[in-house]
SELUMLO-372128 format. One record per residue (C-alpha): residue in three letters; x, y, z; residue number from 1. Coordinates in steps of 0.02 Angstrom, whole numbers. Layout:
// SELUMLO-372128
@res=ALA, X=X, Y=Y, Z=Z, n=NUM .
...
// end
This chain:
// SELUMLO-372128
@res=MET, X=-5218, Y=3870, Z=1826, n=1 .
@res=ALA, X=-5083, Y=3996, Z=1798, n=2 .
@res=HIS, X=-5027, Y=3979, Z=1975, n=3 .
@res=ASP, X=-5018, Y=3791, Z=1960, n=4 .
@res=HIS, X=-4914, Y=3806, Z=1803, n=5 .
@res=ASP, X=-4789, Y=3921, Z=1883, n=6 .
@res=HIS, X=-4772, Y=3804, Z=2030, n=7 .
@res=ALA, X=-4743, Y=3656, Z=1917, n=8 .
@res=GLY, X=-4610, Y=3750, Z=1822, n=9 .
@res=HIS, X=-4523, Y=3796, Z=1983, n=10 .
@res=ASP, X=-4521, Y=3613, Z=2036, n=11 .
@res=HIS, X=-4445, Y=3562, Z=1869, n=12 .
@res=GLY, X=-4301, Y=3684, Z=1888, n=13 .
@res=HIS, X=-4257, Y=3616, Z=2059, n=14 .
@res=ALA, X=-4248, Y=3438, Z=1989, n=15 .
@res=HIS, X=-4096, Y=3479, Z=1874, n=16 .
@res=GLU, X=-3984, Y=3559, Z=2003, n=17 .
@res=VAL, X=-3818, Y=3459, Z=2057, n=18 .
@res=PRO, X=-3769, Y=3473, Z=2236, n=19 .
@res=ALA, X=-3595, Y=3544, Z=2266, n=20 .
@res=VAL, X=-3445, Y=3417, Z=2293, n=21 .
@res=ASP, X=-3320, Y=3431, Z=2432, n=22 .
@res=PRO, X=-3144, Y=3479, Z=2362, n=23 .
@res=ALA, X=-3057, Y=3347, Z=2470, n=24 .
@res=GLN, X=-3164, Y=3211, Z=2400, n=25 .
@res=GLN, X=-3132, Y=3274, Z=2224, n=26 .
@res=SER, X=-2943, Y=3268, Z=2250, n=27 .
@res=LEU, X=-2953, Y=3093, Z=2318, n=28 .
@res=ALA, X=-3054, Y=3036, Z=2169, n=29 .
@res=ASP, X=-2929, Y=3113, Z=2049, n=30 .
@res=ALA, X=-2782, Y=3031, Z=2139, n=31 .
@res=LEU, X=-2867, Y=2862, Z=2135, n=32 .
@res=LYS, X=-2901, Y=2884, Z=1952, n=33 .
@res=VAL, X=-2717, Y=2926, Z=1913, n=34 .
@res=SER, X=-2656, Y=2781, Z=2021, n=35 .
@res=PHE, X=-2769, Y=2663, Z=1927, n=36 .
@res=TRP, X=-2698, Y=2718, Z=1760, n=37 .
@res=LEU, X=-2519, Y=2703, Z=1826, n=38 .
@res=LEU, X=-2551, Y=2530, Z=1893, n=39 .
@res=ARG, X=-2629, Y=2475, Z=1731, n=40 .
@res=GLY, X=-2479, Y=2545, Z=1634, n=41 .
@res=LEU, X=-2357, Y=2458, Z=1750, n=42 .
@res=MET, X=-2447, Y=2293, Z=1729, n=43 .
@res=ILE, X=-2445, Y=2313, Z=1540, n=44 .
@res=ALA, X=-2258, Y=2355, Z=1548, n=45 .
@res=LEU, X=-2224, Y=2202, Z=1656, n=46 .
@res=VAL, X=-2318, Y=2093, Z=1534, n=47 .
@res=ILE, X=-2218, Y=2166, Z=1389, n=48 .
@res=ILE, X=-2053, Y=2141, Z=1482, n=49 .
@res=TYR, X=-2098, Y=1962, Z=1525, n=50 .
@res=VAL, X=-2148, Y=1923, Z=1347, n=51 .
@res=CYS, X=-1993, Y=2003, Z=1274, n=52 .
@res=PHE, X=-1858, Y=1954, Z=1397, n=53 .
@res=SER, X=-1912, Y=1796, Z=1487, n=54 .
@res=GLY, X=-1874, Y=1698, Z=1329, n=55 .
@res=MET, X=-1695, Y=1767, Z=1312, n=56 .
@res=TYR, X=-1560, Y=1635, Z=1330, n=57 .
@res=GLN, X=-1373, Y=1610, Z=1298, n=58 .
@res=VAL, X=-1286, Y=1469, Z=1205, n=59 .
@res=ALA, X=-1103, Y=1444, Z=1257, n=60 .
@res=GLU, X=-961, Y=1411, Z=1133, n=61 .
@res=ASN, X=-951, Y=1229, Z=1183, n=62 .
@res=GLU, X=-1138, Y=1200, Z=1169, n=63 .
@res=ALA, X=-1267, Y=1169, Z=1035, n=64 .
@res=ALA, X=-1451, Y=1208, Z=1058, n=65 .
@res=VAL, X=-1621, Y=1191, Z=976, n=66 .
@res=GLU, X=-1785, Y=1279, Z=1008, n=67 .
@res=VAL, X=-1938, Y=1173, Z=1048, n=68 .
@res=ARG, X=-2099, Y=1267, Z=1012, n=69 .
@res=PHE, X=-2264, Y=1185, Z=1055, n=70 .
@res=GLY, X=-2175, Y=1019, Z=1073, n=71 .
@res=GLN, X=-2089, Y=1024, Z=902, n=72 .
@res=ILE, X=-1909, Y=1068, Z=861, n=73 .
@res=VAL, X=-1910, Y=1227, Z=759, n=74 .
@res=GLY, X=-1867, Y=1195, Z=578, n=75 .
@res=ALA, X=-1864, Y=1007, Z=591, n=76 .
@res=ASP, X=-2016, Y=983, Z=480, n=77 .
@res=ASP, X=-1969, Y=1099, Z=337, n=78 .
@res=GLY, X=-1788, Y=1045, Z=330, n=79 .
@res=SER, X=-1716, Y=1214, Z=380, n=80 .
@res=VAL, X=-1566, Y=1226, Z=496, n=81 .
@res=ALA, X=-1632, Y=1221, Z=673, n=82 .
@res=GLN, X=-1469, Y=1218, Z=769, n=83 .
@res=ILE, X=-1441, Y=1381, Z=867, n=84 .
@res=THR, X=-1272, Y=1464, Z=853, n=85 .
@res=PRO, X=-1177, Y=1516, Z=1011, n=86 .
@res=GLY, X=-1222, Y=1685, Z=1086, n=87 .
@res=PHE, X=-1377, Y=1774, Z=1156, n=88 .
@res=HIS, X=-1547, Y=1741, Z=1078, n=89 .
@res=PHE, X=-1728, Y=1794, Z=1105, n=90 .
@res=GLY, X=-1874, Y=1676, Z=1105, n=91 .
@res=LEU, X=-2048, Y=1649, Z=1170, n=92 .
@res=PRO, X=-2070, Y=1626, Z=1358, n=93 .
@res=PHE, X=-2095, Y=1459, Z=1440, n=94 .
@res=PRO, X=-2205, Y=1358, Z=1417, n=95 .
@res=LEU, X=-2231, Y=1422, Z=1239, n=96 .
@res=GLN, X=-2050, Y=1384, Z=1195, n=97 .
@res=GLU, X=-1911, Y=1283, Z=1274, n=98 .
@res=VAL, X=-1725, Y=1280, Z=1233, n=99 .
@res=LEU, X=-1631, Y=1114, Z=1237, n=100 .
@res=LYS, X=-1441, Y=1120, Z=1252, n=101 .
@res=VAL, X=-1307, Y=987, Z=1232, n=102 .
@res=PRO, X=-1117, Y=1001, Z=1258, n=103 .
@res=THR, X=-1014, Y=991, Z=1097, n=104 .
@res=SER, X=-847, Y=962, Z=1184, n=105 .
@res=GLU, X=-752, Y=801, Z=1154, n=106 .
@res=ARG, X=-808, Y=648, Z=1251, n=107 .
@res=THR, X=-695, Y=498, Z=1278, n=108 .
@res=LEU, X=-751, Y=318, Z=1292, n=109 .
@res=ARG, X=-647, Y=162, Z=1318, n=110 .
@res=ILE, X=-671, Y=-16, Z=1258, n=111 .
@res=ASP, X=-561, Y=-104, Z=1385, n=112 .
@res=ARG, X=-657, Y=-261, Z=1433, n=113 .
@res=GLN, X=-748, Y=-327, Z=1281, n=114 .
@res=PHE, X=-595, Y=-393, Z=1187, n=115 .
@res=VAL, X=-476, Y=-439, Z=1330, n=116 .
@res=TYR, X=-458, Y=-568, Z=1467, n=117 .
@res=LYS, X=-577, Y=-561, Z=1612, n=118 .
@res=ASP, X=-521, Y=-457, Z=1761, n=119 .
@res=PRO, X=-377, Y=-556, Z=1839, n=120 .
@res=GLY, X=-418, Y=-488, Z=2011, n=121 .
@res=ASP, X=-266, Y=-482, Z=2124, n=122 .
@res=SER, X=-156, Y=-568, Z=1994, n=123 .
@res=ALA, X=-40, Y=-456, Z=1895, n=124 .
@res=GLU, X=-65, Y=-560, Z=1738, n=125 .
@res=PRO, X=-212, Y=-660, Z=1671, n=126 .
@res=ALA, X=-211, Y=-847, Z=1676, n=127 .
@res=ARG, X=-106, Y=-927, Z=1542, n=128 .
@res=GLY, X=-227, Y=-1066, Z=1505, n=129 .
@res=PRO, X=-355, Y=-1079, Z=1364, n=130 .
@res=LEU, X=-480, Y=-937, Z=1339, n=131 .
@res=ASN, X=-650, Y=-953, Z=1419, n=132 .
@res=PRO, X=-774, Y=-890, Z=1287, n=133 .
@res=GLU, X=-902, Y=-852, Z=1422, n=134 .
@res=LEU, X=-785, Y=-736, Z=1516, n=135 .
@res=ASP, X=-639, Y=-689, Z=1406, n=136 .
@res=GLY, X=-652, Y=-575, Z=1256, n=137 .
@res=SER, X=-547, Y=-585, Z=1097, n=138 .
@res=LEU, X=-542, Y=-537, Z=914, n=139 .
@res=ILE, X=-520, Y=-652, Z=764, n=140 .
@res=THR, X=-396, Y=-586, Z=636, n=141 .
@res=GLY, X=-391, Y=-612, Z=449, n=142 .
@res=ASP, X=-262, Y=-753, Z=466, n=143 .
@res=ALA, X=-372, Y=-848, Z=592, n=144 .
@res=ASN, X=-276, Y=-796, Z=748, n=145 .
@res=LEU, X=-342, Y=-727, Z=912, n=146 .
@res=VAL, X=-286, Y=-559, Z=980, n=147 .
@res=HIS, X=-334, Y=-447, Z=1125, n=148 .
@res=ALA, X=-344, Y=-258, Z=1114, n=149 .
@res=ARG, X=-417, Y=-104, Z=1196, n=150 .
@res=PHE, X=-483, Y=48, Z=1106, n=151 .
@res=VAL, X=-506, Y=232, Z=1148, n=152 .
@res=ILE, X=-648, Y=329, Z=1064, n=153 .
@res=SER, X=-666, Y=518, Z=1049, n=154 .
@res=TYR, X=-828, Y=592, Z=987, n=155 .
@res=ARG, X=-938, Y=748, Z=998, n=156 .
@res=VAL, X=-1114, Y=802, Z=955, n=157 .
@res=ASP, X=-1110, Y=881, Z=783, n=158 .
@res=ASP, X=-1295, Y=897, Z=739, n=159 .
@res=ALA, X=-1404, Y=949, Z=886, n=160 .
@res=PRO, X=-1574, Y=924, Z=799, n=161 .
@res=ASP, X=-1534, Y=744, Z=750, n=162 .
@res=TYR, X=-1462, Y=713, Z=922, n=163 .
@res=PHE, X=-1617, Y=773, Z=1014, n=164 .
@res=ILE, X=-1739, Y=689, Z=894, n=165 .
@res=ASN, X=-1654, Y=518, Z=883, n=166 .
@res=VAL, X=-1543, Y=505, Z=1039, n=167 .
@res=GLY, X=-1599, Y=621, Z=1177, n=168 .
@res=SER, X=-1466, Y=594, Z=1310, n=169 .
@res=MET, X=-1278, Y=576, Z=1325, n=170 .
@res=GLU, X=-1297, Y=405, Z=1407, n=171 .
@res=GLN, X=-1392, Y=343, Z=1255, n=172 .
@res=ALA, X=-1262, Y=424, Z=1140, n=173 .
@res=ASP, X=-1121, Y=334, Z=1233, n=174 .
@res=ALA, X=-1210, Y=168, Z=1212, n=175 .
@res=LEU, X=-1239, Y=195, Z=1026, n=176 .
@res=VAL, X=-1058, Y=247, Z=996, n=177 .
@res=LEU, X=-990, Y=98, Z=1092, n=178 .
@res=ASN, X=-1099, Y=-25, Z=996, n=179 .
@res=ALA, X=-1056, Y=51, Z=827, n=180 .
@res=VAL, X=-869, Y=51, Z=862, n=181 .
@res=GLN, X=-869, Y=-126, Z=930, n=182 .
@res=GLN, X=-954, Y=-191, Z=772, n=183 .
@res=ALA, X=-830, Y=-93, Z=666, n=184 .
@res=VAL, X=-682, Y=-163, Z=765, n=185 .
@res=VAL, X=-738, Y=-343, Z=739, n=186 .
@res=HIS, X=-764, Y=-311, Z=553, n=187 .
@res=ALA, X=-598, Y=-221, Z=528, n=188 .
@res=VAL, X=-487, Y=-340, Z=627, n=189 .
@res=ALA, X=-558, Y=-487, Z=530, n=190 .
@res=SER, X=-481, Y=-415, Z=371, n=191 .
@res=VAL, X=-300, Y=-397, Z=428, n=192 .
@res=PRO, X=-169, Y=-520, Z=495, n=193 .
@res=ALA, X=-126, Y=-532, Z=678, n=194 .
@res=ASP, X=44, Y=-451, Z=651, n=195 .
@res=ASP, X=-38, Y=-291, Z=591, n=196 .
@res=VAL, X=-154, Y=-285, Z=742, n=197 .
@res=ILE, X=-11, Y=-315, Z=864, n=198 .
@res=ALA, X=87, Y=-179, Z=774, n=199 .
@res=GLY, X=-58, Y=-58, Z=803, n=200 .
@res=ARG, X=-128, Y=-63, Z=626, n=201 .
@res=PRO, X=-304, Y=-137, Z=642, n=202 .
@res=ASN, X=-368, Y=-55, Z=483, n=203 .
@res=HIS, X=-349, Y=-127, Z=308, n=204 .
@res=PRO, X=-226, Y=-13, Z=216, n=205 .
@res=ASP, X=-309, Y=-27, Z=45, n=206 .
@res=ASP, X=-495, Y=-36, Z=88, n=207 .
@res=PRO, X=-577, Y=114, Z=175, n=208 .
@res=ASN, X=-733, Y=8, Z=206, n=209 .
@res=HIS, X=-630, Y=-89, Z=334, n=210 .
@res=ASP, X=-577, Y=68, Z=427, n=211 .
@res=ILE, X=-646, Y=65, Z=605, n=212 .
@res=LYS, X=-686, Y=250, Z=616, n=213 .
@res=THR, X=-763, Y=258, Z=442, n=214 .
@res=LYS, X=-872, Y=105, Z=466, n=215 .
@res=ALA, X=-932, Y=158, Z=639, n=216 .
@res=GLN, X=-969, Y=334, Z=576, n=217 .
@res=ASN, X=-1072, Y=264, Z=433, n=218 .
@res=THR, X=-1176, Y=166, Z=559, n=219 .
@res=LEU, X=-1205, Y=319, Z=666, n=220 .
@res=ASP, X=-1250, Y=423, Z=513, n=221 .
@res=GLU, X=-1377, Y=293, Z=456, n=222 .
@res=LEU, X=-1462, Y=310, Z=627, n=223 .
@res=ASN, X=-1457, Y=502, Z=613, n=224 .
@res=THR, X=-1379, Y=517, Z=785, n=225 .
@res=GLY, X=-1297, Y=685, Z=752, n=226 .
@res=VAL, X=-1136, Y=615, Z=827, n=227 .
@res=LYS, X=-965, Y=640, Z=746, n=228 .
@res=LEU, X=-819, Y=524, Z=785, n=229 .
@res=SER, X=-654, Y=615, Z=807, n=230 .
@res=ALA, X=-536, Y=466, Z=829, n=231 .
@res=VAL, X=-532, Y=281, Z=867, n=232 .
@res=THR, X=-361, Y=221, Z=925, n=233 .
@res=ILE, X=-300, Y=50, Z=977, n=234 .
@res=GLU, X=-211, Y=22, Z=1143, n=235 .
@res=ARG, X=-105, Y=-122, Z=1210, n=236 .
@res=PRO, X=-137, Y=-252, Z=1075, n=237 .
@res=GLU, X=-72, Y=-423, Z=1126, n=238 .
@res=MET, X=-81, Y=-606, Z=1088, n=239 .
@res=PRO, X=-168, Y=-730, Z=1204, n=240 .
@res=ALA, X=-59, Y=-768, Z=1355, n=241 .
@res=MET, X=-37, Y=-952, Z=1314, n=242 .
@res=VAL, X=50, Y=-911, Z=1149, n=243 .
@res=SER, X=126, Y=-743, Z=1194, n=244 .
@res=ASP, X=300, Y=-817, Z=1229, n=245 .
@res=ALA, X=307, Y=-904, Z=1061, n=246 .
@res=TYR, X=245, Y=-748, Z=974, n=247 .
@res=GLU, X=375, Y=-645, Z=1064, n=248 .
@res=LEU, X=512, Y=-758, Z=996, n=249 .
@res=VAL, X=440, Y=-739, Z=822, n=250 .
@res=SER, X=432, Y=-551, Z=844, n=251 .
@res=GLN, X=612, Y=-546, Z=901, n=252 .
@res=SER, X=663, Y=-648, Z=750, n=253 .
@res=GLU, X=566, Y=-531, Z=637, n=254 .
@res=ALA, X=648, Y=-381, Z=720, n=255 .
@res=GLN, X=820, Y=-459, Z=695, n=256 .
@res=ARG, X=776, Y=-497, Z=515, n=257 .
@res=GLY, X=721, Y=-318, Z=489, n=258 .
@res=LYS, X=882, Y=-255, Z=568, n=259 .
@res=LEU, X=988, Y=-365, Z=455, n=260 .
@res=ILE, X=892, Y=-306, Z=303, n=261 .
@res=ASN, X=914, Y=-124, Z=354, n=262 .
@res=ASP, X=1100, Y=-152, Z=384, n=263 .
@res=ALA, X=1115, Y=-234, Z=214, n=264 .
@res=GLU, X=1021, Y=-90, Z=133, n=265 .
@res=ARG, X=1136, Y=36, Z=217, n=266 .
@res=GLU, X=1290, Y=-61, Z=163, n=267 .
@res=ARG, X=1219, Y=-74, Z=-13, n=268 .
@res=THR, X=1188, Y=112, Z=-19, n=269 .
@res=LYS, X=1362, Y=146, Z=48, n=270 .
@res=LEU, X=1446, Y=34, Z=-82, n=271 .
@res=LEU, X=1342, Y=104, Z=-224, n=272 .
@res=GLY, X=1382, Y=281, Z=-169, n=273 .
@res=GLU, X=1568, Y=242, Z=-160, n=274 .
@res=ALA, X=1560, Y=156, Z=-329, n=275 .
@res=ALA, X=1470, Y=287, Z=-432, n=276 .
@res=GLY, X=1401, Y=422, Z=-316, n=277 .
@res=LYS, X=1223, Y=484, Z=-333, n=278 .
@res=ALA, X=1202, Y=403, Z=-505, n=279 .
@res=ALA, X=1204, Y=230, Z=-424, n=280 .
@res=LEU, X=1094, Y=265, Z=-273, n=281 .
@res=PRO, X=915, Y=197, Z=-276, n=282 .
@res=VAL, X=775, Y=318, Z=-318, n=283 .
@res=GLU, X=606, Y=286, Z=-233, n=284 .
@res=GLY, X=645, Y=101, Z=-215, n=285 .
@res=ALA, X=702, Y=81, Z=-396, n=286 .
@res=ALA, X=882, Y=56, Z=-455, n=287 .
@res=GLY, X=989, Y=210, Z=-483, n=288 .
@res=PRO, X=1001, Y=278, Z=-661, n=289 .
@res=LEU, X=1177, Y=209, Z=-692, n=290 .
@res=VAL, X=1132, Y=39, Z=-618, n=291 .
@res=ALA, X=976, Y=35, Z=-728, n=292 .
@res=LEU, X=1080, Y=67, Z=-885, n=293 .
@res=ILE, X=1204, Y=-70, Z=-837, n=294 .
@res=LYS, X=1063, Y=-194, Z=-801, n=295 .
@res=GLU, X=982, Y=-157, Z=-968, n=296 .
@res=TYR, X=1147, Y=-187, Z=-1058, n=297 .
@res=GLU, X=1179, Y=-348, Z=-960, n=298 .
@res=LEU, X=1004, Y=-412, Z=-1000, n=299 .
@res=ALA, X=1027, Y=-380, Z=-1186, n=300 .
@res=THR, X=1196, Y=-466, Z=-1180, n=301 .
@res=ALA, X=1124, Y=-617, Z=-1088, n=302 .
@res=LEU, X=986, Y=-630, Z=-1218, n=303 .
@res=ASN, X=1115, Y=-614, Z=-1358, n=304 .
@res=ASP, X=1012, Y=-476, Z=-1437, n=305 .
@res=PRO, X=1124, Y=-373, Z=-1552, n=306 .
@res=ALA, X=994, Y=-237, Z=-1578, n=307 .
@res=GLY, X=961, Y=-228, Z=-1391, n=308 .
@res=ILE, X=1148, Y=-224, Z=-1355, n=309 .
@res=ARG, X=1174, Y=-77, Z=-1473, n=310 .
@res=ALA, X=1023, Y=15, Z=-1403, n=311 .
@res=ALA, X=1081, Y=-11, Z=-1223, n=312 .
@res=ALA, X=1265, Y=23, Z=-1257, n=313 .
@res=ARG, X=1234, Y=194, Z=-1335, n=314 .
@res=PRO, X=1167, Y=286, Z=-1179, n=315 .
@res=LEU, X=1284, Y=188, Z=-1064, n=316 .
@res=SER, X=1437, Y=237, Z=-1167, n=317 .
@res=LEU, X=1380, Y=419, Z=-1175, n=318 .
@res=ALA, X=1354, Y=422, Z=-986, n=319 .
@res=LEU, X=1525, Y=348, Z=-949, n=320 .
@res=ARG, X=1613, Y=467, Z=-1069, n=321 .
@res=SER, X=1527, Y=623, Z=-1000, n=322 .
@res=LEU, X=1510, Y=559, Z=-820, n=323 .
@res=ARG, X=1332, Y=624, Z=-823, n=324 .
@res=ILE, X=1161, Y=546, Z=-852, n=325 .
@res=ALA, X=1023, Y=655, Z=-925, n=326 .
@res=GLY, X=857, Y=669, Z=-832, n=327 .
@res=GLU, X=704, Y=574, Z=-888, n=328 .
@res=ASN, X=617, Y=737, Z=-939, n=329 .
@res=ASP, X=646, Y=924, Z=-946, n=330 .
@res=GLN, X=597, Y=944, Z=-764, n=331 .
@res=SER, X=720, Y=811, Z=-703, n=332 .
@res=PRO, X=898, Y=877, Z=-678, n=333 .
@res=PRO, X=1046, Y=774, Z=-743, n=334 .
@res=VAL, X=1137, Y=659, Z=-622, n=335 .
@res=ASP, X=1327, Y=663, Z=-610, n=336 .
@res=ILE, X=1426, Y=502, Z=-596, n=337 .
@res=GLY, X=1553, Y=505, Z=-455, n=338 .
@res=GLY, X=1645, Y=385, Z=-341, n=339 .
@res=GLU, X=1768, Y=253, Z=-401, n=340 .
@res=VAL, X=1691, Y=248, Z=-574, n=341 .
@res=ALA, X=1728, Y=432, Z=-603, n=342 .
@res=LYS, X=1903, Y=411, Z=-530, n=343 .
@res=ILE, X=1945, Y=262, Z=-643, n=344 .
@res=ILE, X=1874, Y=347, Z=-798, n=345 .
@res=ASN, X=1969, Y=508, Z=-761, n=346 .
@res=GLU, X=2131, Y=409, Z=-736, n=347 .
@res=ALA, X=2099, Y=315, Z=-897, n=348 .
@res=GLN, X=2069, Y=478, Z=-990, n=349 .
@res=ILE, X=2231, Y=549, Z=-920, n=350 .
@res=ALA, X=2326, Y=390, Z=-968, n=351 .
@res=ARG, X=2249, Y=395, Z=-1141, n=352 .
@res=THR, X=2303, Y=576, Z=-1159, n=353 .
@res=ASN, X=2481, Y=534, Z=-1103, n=354 .
@res=VAL, X=2492, Y=384, Z=-1220, n=355 .
@res=THR, X=2424, Y=485, Z=-1364, n=356 .
@res=GLU, X=2547, Y=624, Z=-1332, n=357 .
@res=GLY, X=2691, Y=497, Z=-1316, n=358 .
@res=ILE, X=2640, Y=415, Z=-1480, n=359 .
@res=ASP, X=2630, Y=584, Z=-1565, n=360 .
@res=THR, X=2806, Y=623, Z=-1499, n=361 .
@res=ASP, X=2872, Y=455, Z=-1559, n=362 .
@res=VAL, X=2793, Y=479, Z=-1729, n=363 .
@res=GLN, X=2871, Y=651, Z=-1743, n=364 .
@res=THR, X=3040, Y=580, Z=-1692, n=365 .
@res=VAL, X=3026, Y=439, Z=-1820, n=366 .
@res=LEU, X=2977, Y=563, Z=-1955, n=367 .
@res=GLU, X=3127, Y=672, Z=-1912, n=368 .
@res=LEU, X=3244, Y=521, Z=-1913, n=369 .
@res=LYS, X=3173, Y=462, Z=-2078, n=370 .
@res=ASP, X=3200, Y=635, Z=-2151, n=371 .
@res=ALA, X=3380, Y=634, Z=-2089, n=372 .
@res=PHE, X=3407, Y=458, Z=-2159, n=373 .
@res=ASP, X=3334, Y=509, Z=-2326, n=374 .
@res=ARG, X=3454, Y=656, Z=-2337, n=375 .
@res=ASN, X=3614, Y=559, Z=-2295, n=376 .
@res=PRO, X=3599, Y=374, Z=-2252, n=377 .
@res=ASN, X=3785, Y=346, Z=-2213, n=378 .
@res=PHE, X=3796, Y=496, Z=-2099, n=379 .
@res=PHE, X=3635, Y=443, Z=-2014, n=380 .
@res=LYS, X=3703, Y=268, Z=-1981, n=381 .
@res=GLN, X=3867, Y=336, Z=-1913, n=382 .
@res=ALA, X=3774, Y=455, Z=-1798, n=383 .
@res=MET, X=3660, Y=318, Z=-1734, n=384 .
@res=TRP, X=3810, Y=204, Z=-1698, n=385 .
@res=GLN, X=3896, Y=342, Z=-1602, n=386 .
@res=ASP, X=3740, Y=380, Z=-1503, n=387 .
@res=ALA, X=3722, Y=195, Z=-1460, n=388 .
@res=ALA, X=3904, Y=185, Z=-1406, n=389 .
@res=ARG, X=3883, Y=336, Z=-1292, n=390 .
@res=GLN, X=3733, Y=254, Z=-1211, n=391 .
@res=ILE, X=3826, Y=89, Z=-1191, n=392 .
@res=PHE, X=3983, Y=162, Z=-1116, n=393 .
@res=SER, X=3901, Y=291, Z=-1004, n=394 .
@res=GLU, X=3914, Y=263, Z=-817, n=395 .
@res=ASP, X=3727, Y=274, Z=-793, n=396 .
@res=SER, X=3681, Y=148, Z=-926, n=397 .
@res=GLY, X=3694, Y=-2, Z=-809, n=398 .
@res=ILE, X=3777, Y=-101, Z=-949, n=399 .
@res=GLU, X=3936, Y=-198, Z=-907, n=400 .
@res=VAL, X=4069, Y=-200, Z=-1043, n=401 .
@res=TYR, X=4200, Y=-337, Z=-1052, n=402 .
@res=TYR, X=4356, Y=-324, Z=-1161, n=403 .
@res=ALA, X=4434, Y=-486, Z=-1221, n=404 .
@res=PRO, X=4615, Y=-498, Z=-1282, n=405 .
@res=ALA, X=4633, Y=-524, Z=-1466, n=406 .
@res=GLY, X=4644, Y=-705, Z=-1516, n=407 .
@res=ASP, X=4580, Y=-770, Z=-1349, n=408 .
@res=THR, X=4411, Y=-851, Z=-1319, n=409 .
@res=THR, X=4312, Y=-775, Z=-1179, n=410 .
@res=GLN, X=4158, Y=-852, Z=-1101, n=411 .
@res=LEU, X=4035, Y=-746, Z=-1002, n=412 .
@res=GLU, X=3911, Y=-824, Z=-880, n=413 .
@res=ILE, X=3764, Y=-707, Z=-868, n=414 .
@res=ASN, X=3626, Y=-735, Z=-742, n=415 .
@res=ARG, X=3470, Y=-629, Z=-769, n=416 .
@res=ASP, X=3402, Y=-669, Z=-596, n=417 .
@res=PRO, X=3370, Y=-497, Z=-515, n=418 .
@res=ARG, X=3411, Y=-567, Z=-343, n=419 .
@res=ILE, X=3587, Y=-613, Z=-400, n=420 .
@res=ALA, X=3611, Y=-441, Z=-477, n=421 .
@res=SER, X=3549, Y=-359, Z=-317, n=422 .
@res=GLU, X=3669, Y=-465, Z=-212, n=423 .
@res=LYS, X=3813, Y=-415, Z=-327, n=424 .
@res=GLN, X=3771, Y=-232, Z=-308, n=425 .
@res=ARG, X=3763, Y=-252, Z=-118, n=426 .
@res=ARG, X=3938, Y=-332, Z=-115, n=427 .
@res=GLU, X=4007, Y=-192, Z=-221, n=428 .
@res=LEU, X=3930, Y=-63, Z=-105, n=429 .
@res=ASP, X=4004, Y=-151, Z=48, n=430 .
@res=ALA, X=4174, Y=-154, Z=-34, n=431 .
@res=ARG, X=4166, Y=33, Z=-70, n=432 .
@res=VAL, X=4114, Y=69, Z=111, n=433 .
@res=GLN, X=4258, Y=-39, Z=177, n=434 .
@res=ALA, X=4383, Y=49, Z=64, n=435 .
@res=ALA, X=4321, Y=218, Z=124, n=436 .
@res=LYS, X=4344, Y=165, Z=306, n=437 .
@res=GLU, X=4522, Y=104, Z=272, n=438 .
@res=GLN, X=4562, Y=268, Z=187, n=439 .
@res=ASP, X=4499, Y=364, Z=339, n=440 .
@res=ASP, X=4602, Y=254, Z=457, n=441 .
@res=ARG, X=4760, Y=293, Z=361, n=442 .
// end
């Protein structure tokens, strides 16, 4: 029994022994194990790189973009701004996320067939007969006339989310813009006369609701197109060919009328400036300050209003005396009166000064003579007679003195006609010249 036990124990010990491994095989197993871990790490790295960088994209300066994640534009549901700014951005890889881009540069469209004659083909001008409503286009103006015109439209995409949600393509955007502008053109032109359209003014000046660009933009905004109009301009407006000659004559007459009015305005300005300078020139279409004062005075005089006359005469008189008109308020500078008015008033003031000084001198002389007369009347009379005689008998007095013999009657024929006196002086001068010649001959 003991022997059997020992033998069994010996067999049990041999069962737990591990056979020795070849070193080459061990190295190969270790290398395969390391390669496996490197390959797994590389695959993980590639997955990480793909996830992180495959979704990277760039938006140019002239582009707008939105991110579409699981078929929905990011931020469109919660109202947040979903438009992507220019530059580099990271996102989820395709097909988890997609980036939609649209150019934001200006696009130009033309409306050059809808409101004009049909294509004339080889002819340089369209037919001059009546319009064919099936082929020819036109616009009805506010004064019930027909006109033709072409339009140029500039627009760009301003809101990428609205554009991608409600439009989707530039062809569809072009069609929407053309339709909106055409409707706005018809609406706007129907509110203005034909002359304004032909002159390149198709928009109503006082009503922004009739502005082509504004009305078309409102339509596009109501449709949430994300499109922004930059400009809508009219080109080559014209009347229908069958009435173009008559309209041209009217236009020429209007141009001549405008020229005559402008010439008259220039002449008016010139005359007013020469008359009173800046004080008479119109100010923002209104009469000049001096002209306004004169008109107010004339109106009061025509109405025979004494109170109005006094009220109007006071500032007018002050202005003419000072040659200056005060401004309407503290910020308005005074206006000087110049031209012929200033010249006449200055000459009148000088004449008044001279007359006043002459009167003062005469008064002083009379006072001195009166004082001399009061002191000695007889001597004063004698002195005055002598002074008068000296003036009468002086050579420069121009007075002719005739002496008549005592006791004889002398008659003098005196003609006060200046022509006769001038002829007499000429004969006397000729006689003196003849006498001088004879003296030289001797």
